[in-house]
Biotite code that builds the C-alpha atoms (Angstrom):
import biotite.structure as struc

atoms = struc.array([
    struc.Atom([234.370, 138.908, 49.041], chain_id="A", res_id=1, res_name="UNK", atom_name="CA", element="C"),
    struc.Atom([236.517, 140.724, 51.207], chain_id="A", res_id=2, res_name="UNK", atom_name="CA", element="C"),
    struc.Atom([235.073, 144.157, 53.049], chain_id="A", res_id=3, res_name="UNK", atom_name="CA", element="C"),
    struc.Atom([235.863, 147.565, 51.823], chain_id="A", res_id=4, res_name="UNK", atom_name="CA", element="C"),
    struc.Atom([238.045, 149.337, 54.274], chain_id="A", res_id=5, res_name="UNK", atom_name="CA", element="C"),
    struc.Atom([238.905, 152.859, 53.833], chain_id="A", res_id=6, res_name="UNK", atom_name="CA", element="C"),
    struc.Atom([242.053, 154.641, 55.212], chain_id="A", res_id=7, res_name="UNK", atom_name="CA", element="C"),
    struc.Atom([243.511, 157.850, 55.006], chain_id="A", res_id=8, res_name="UNK", atom_name="CA", element="C"),
    struc.Atom([247.474, 157.783, 53.926], chain_id="A", res_id=9, res_name="UNK", atom_name="CA", element="C"),
    struc.Atom([249.779, 160.990, 55.447], chain_id="A", res_id=10, res_name="UNK", atom_name="CA", element="C"),
    struc.Atom([252.916, 161.125, 53.324], chain_id="A", res_id=11, res_name="UNK", atom_name="CA", element="C"),
    struc.Atom([255.274, 163.461, 56.076], chain_id="A", res_id=12, res_name="UNK", atom_name="CA", element="C"),
    struc.Atom([258.554, 162.855, 53.744], chain_id="A", res_id=13, res_name="UNK", atom_name="CA", element="C"),
    struc.Atom([259.677, 161.201, 50.491], chain_id="A", res_id=14, res_name="UNK", atom_name="CA", element="C"),
    struc.Atom([262.599, 160.846, 49.037], chain_id="A", res_id=15, res_name="UNK", atom_name="CA", element="C"),
    struc.Atom([264.104, 158.326, 46.944], chain_id="A", res_id=16, res_name="UNK", atom_name="CA", element="C"),
    struc.Atom([264.932, 155.841, 49.171], chain_id="A", res_id=17, res_name="UNK", atom_name="CA", element="C"),
    struc.Atom([262.534, 156.728, 51.945], chain_id="A", res_id=18, res_name="UNK", atom_name="CA", element="C"),
    struc.Atom([258.867, 157.511, 52.390], chain_id="A", res_id=19, res_name="UNK", atom_name="CA", element="C"),
    struc.Atom([257.538, 158.181, 55.977], chain_id="A", res_id=20, res_name="UNK", atom_name="CA", element="C"),
    struc.Atom([254.145, 158.806, 56.866], chain_id="A", res_id=21, res_name="UNK", atom_name="CA", element="C"),
    struc.Atom([251.381, 157.269, 58.994], chain_id="A", res_id=22, res_name="UNK", atom_name="CA", element="C"),
    struc.Atom([248.125, 155.031, 57.908], chain_id="A", res_id=23, res_name="UNK", atom_name="CA", element="C"),
    struc.Atom([245.082, 155.848, 59.624], chain_id="A", res_id=24, res_name="UNK", atom_name="CA", element="C"),
    struc.Atom([241.830, 153.219, 59.618], chain_id="A", res_id=25, res_name="UNK", atom_name="CA", element="C"),
    struc.Atom([238.960, 155.126, 59.298], chain_id="A", res_id=26, res_name="UNK", atom_name="CA", element="C"),
    struc.Atom([236.573, 152.574, 61.003], chain_id="A", res_id=27, res_name="UNK", atom_name="CA", element="C"),
    struc.Atom([238.349, 153.098, 64.675], chain_id="A", res_id=28, res_name="UNK", atom_name="CA", element="C"),
    struc.Atom([241.004, 155.481, 64.237], chain_id="A", res_id=29, res_name="UNK", atom_name="CA", element="C"),
    struc.Atom([244.185, 153.163, 64.562], chain_id="A", res_id=30, res_name="UNK", atom_name="CA", element="C"),
    struc.Atom([247.422, 155.260, 63.658], chain_id="A", res_id=31, res_name="UNK", atom_name="CA", element="C"),
    struc.Atom([250.405, 153.212, 62.023], chain_id="A", res_id=32, res_name="UNK", atom_name="CA", element="C"),
    struc.Atom([253.589, 154.640, 61.073], chain_id="A", res_id=33, res_name="UNK", atom_name="CA", element="C"),
    struc.Atom([255.708, 153.770, 58.594], chain_id="A", res_id=34, res_name="UNK", atom_name="CA", element="C"),
    struc.Atom([259.232, 154.325, 57.187], chain_id="A", res_id=35, res_name="UNK", atom_name="CA", element="C"),
    struc.Atom([259.122, 152.413, 53.692], chain_id="A", res_id=36, res_name="UNK", atom_name="CA", element="C"),
    struc.Atom([256.892, 151.698, 50.654], chain_id="A", res_id=37, res_name="UNK", atom_name="CA", element="C"),
    struc.Atom([257.147, 148.023, 51.983], chain_id="A", res_id=38, res_name="UNK", atom_name="CA", element="C"),
    struc.Atom([255.794, 148.850, 55.395], chain_id="A", res_id=39, res_name="UNK", atom_name="CA", element="C"),
    struc.Atom([252.940, 150.550, 54.534], chain_id="A", res_id=40, res_name="UNK", atom_name="CA", element="C"),
    struc.Atom([252.019, 147.760, 51.998], chain_id="A", res_id=41, res_name="UNK", atom_name="CA", element="C"),
    struc.Atom([252.167, 145.383, 54.752], chain_id="A", res_id=42, res_name="UNK", atom_name="CA", element="C"),
    struc.Atom([249.878, 147.895, 56.771], chain_id="A", res_id=43, res_name="UNK", atom_name="CA", element="C"),
    struc.Atom([247.629, 147.382, 53.956], chain_id="A", res_id=44, res_name="UNK", atom_name="CA", element="C"),
    struc.Atom([247.311, 143.946, 53.829], chain_id="A", res_id=45, res_name="UNK", atom_name="CA", element="C"),
    struc.Atom([246.376, 143.479, 57.660], chain_id="A", res_id=46, res_name="UNK", atom_name="CA", element="C"),
    struc.Atom([242.819, 142.819, 58.132], chain_id="A", res_id=47, res_name="UNK", atom_name="CA", element="C"),
    struc.Atom([242.273, 145.189, 60.708], chain_id="A", res_id=48, res_name="UNK", atom_name="CA", element="C"),
    struc.Atom([244.922, 148.155, 62.306], chain_id="A", res_id=49, res_name="UNK", atom_name="CA", element="C"),
    struc.Atom([245.367, 147.514, 65.802], chain_id="A", res_id=50, res_name="UNK", atom_name="CA", element="C"),
    struc.Atom([244.041, 150.726, 68.090], chain_id="A", res_id=51, res_name="UNK", atom_name="CA", element="C"),
    struc.Atom([246.923, 150.980, 70.267], chain_id="A", res_id=52, res_name="UNK", atom_name="CA", element="C"),
    struc.Atom([249.504, 150.676, 67.015], chain_id="A", res_id=53, res_name="UNK", atom_name="CA", element="C"),
    struc.Atom([253.046, 151.566, 67.926], chain_id="A", res_id=54, res_name="UNK", atom_name="CA", element="C"),
    struc.Atom([256.150, 152.817, 66.096], chain_id="A", res_id=55, res_name="UNK", atom_name="CA", element="C"),
    struc.Atom([256.538, 149.137, 65.524], chain_id="A", res_id=56, res_name="UNK", atom_name="CA", element="C"),
    struc.Atom([253.197, 148.290, 64.504], chain_id="A", res_id=57, res_name="UNK", atom_name="CA", element="C"),
    struc.Atom([253.495, 144.498, 63.645], chain_id="A", res_id=58, res_name="UNK", atom_name="CA", element="C"),
    struc.Atom([255.431, 145.383, 59.958], chain_id="A", res_id=59, res_name="UNK", atom_name="CA", element="C"),
    struc.Atom([258.964, 144.207, 61.063], chain_id="A", res_id=60, res_name="UNK", atom_name="CA", element="C"),
    struc.Atom([260.197, 147.160, 61.830], chain_id="A", res_id=61, res_name="UNK", atom_name="CA", element="C"),
    struc.Atom([263.959, 146.411, 62.484], chain_id="A", res_id=62, res_name="UNK", atom_name="CA", element="C"),
    struc.Atom([266.549, 149.076, 64.577], chain_id="A", res_id=63, res_name="UNK", atom_name="CA", element="C"),
    struc.Atom([269.005, 148.850, 61.853], chain_id="A", res_id=64, res_name="UNK", atom_name="CA", element="C"),
    struc.Atom([269.535, 145.008, 61.084], chain_id="A", res_id=65, res_name="UNK", atom_name="CA", element="C"),
    struc.Atom([268.362, 145.312, 57.441], chain_id="A", res_id=66, res_name="UNK", atom_name="CA", element="C"),
    struc.Atom([270.271, 143.387, 55.296], chain_id="A", res_id=67, res_name="UNK", atom_name="CA", element="C"),
])
C-alpha cells in the first residue's frame, strides 16, 4: 500500500486553457511550478518532489515545441 502524502496546491492563474501554480510537498518543503493540469498530475504521480525543484521540475516542461 502506498503511503499517504500531503501537498499544498497554490493556483495563481486559471483560464480556459491554462492553469499556473505551485505544488508544495509538506514533508520536505519542495516547491514545483506547473503550467497545466497535465503537469500538475505528473507531479502528483511522482513518488517524491525534489527539495531543489526548478522550473523544469522533470515534468516534461517544453519551451514552445508542443505538438
